[in-house]
C-alpha angles and dihedrals in degrees: 000000000000119000118207118203110218090189111048122199140138098299095042089051088053091055092046092051095045097041106026093163092056108032127049139151130270106208119211117204096234100029117047136114121233110249098031090102089068091076094056122276152186126216123237121198096232095234095126092052090051090048092052091048092043092233128131115265112249119206095201098078089045094055091039092061090045089054091049092049092064087077092052135065109290119281117249088230143328125232112227116235112271144166116248108240088356102133114194092356088063092053091049091051091049091051091048089059097038100097095044095048091044090057089071089067099234128127109271127220123200115219116230111209136181113298094016110138108231090220086073088090088071095049123107110263123251125271126021106334134108095210123104119250095249089055090060097051138058102211148357125246113209105214127149136141100276141029088237089063091052092050092049094062105015099104093041092049091050091054092048092048093048092050089054097043095251131143118242121223127176122202130217100022102156108140134067091247092052094044093050089049092050089053090049092056092048099246113183091211143356137191139209143164093195097082092054092048096044094037091226092151094153088074088072093062090088089066096047099049 
């Protein structure tokens, strides 16, 4: 499993340097430090941060960091724009941005939010293509508003993703309980800013052993 630090500081940089195949950076459009991409990274869309701060999501910082990334080593993946807890509206927004994000050439992950039917992966993409949604992406990103939501569909989503050849990432996994659960449902990767903020570094031992 790969662990992505959403908040990158001195200690998280230590982990990324010492264990580059396990720890990497999750870059947020409006909150990232220059240089963190050198340790390996993925790019989030910043929607969750906007939701927490109760501010409208702005696509400009998202595409700005994508433009910058073209001068760096390639991103592990990019999270399509979404709406936290947005159900079908979130899927529509992701599909609206699909072609543009895909043009950067990175693996693309589709966020799965509250009230999103998992059968959406087999829908025709929007707009103007005959391919199914899962054929246009490389992974799924289990988001949502609560940990309870993640637990309610985590195993099922893993099975669906595996059957379609997709990677499985889970967001906001920052406690021992959550990390052990993510391992139990075979997540390929997770992310969190909580461990950096709370300095609960011992939680990460389970990934190193």
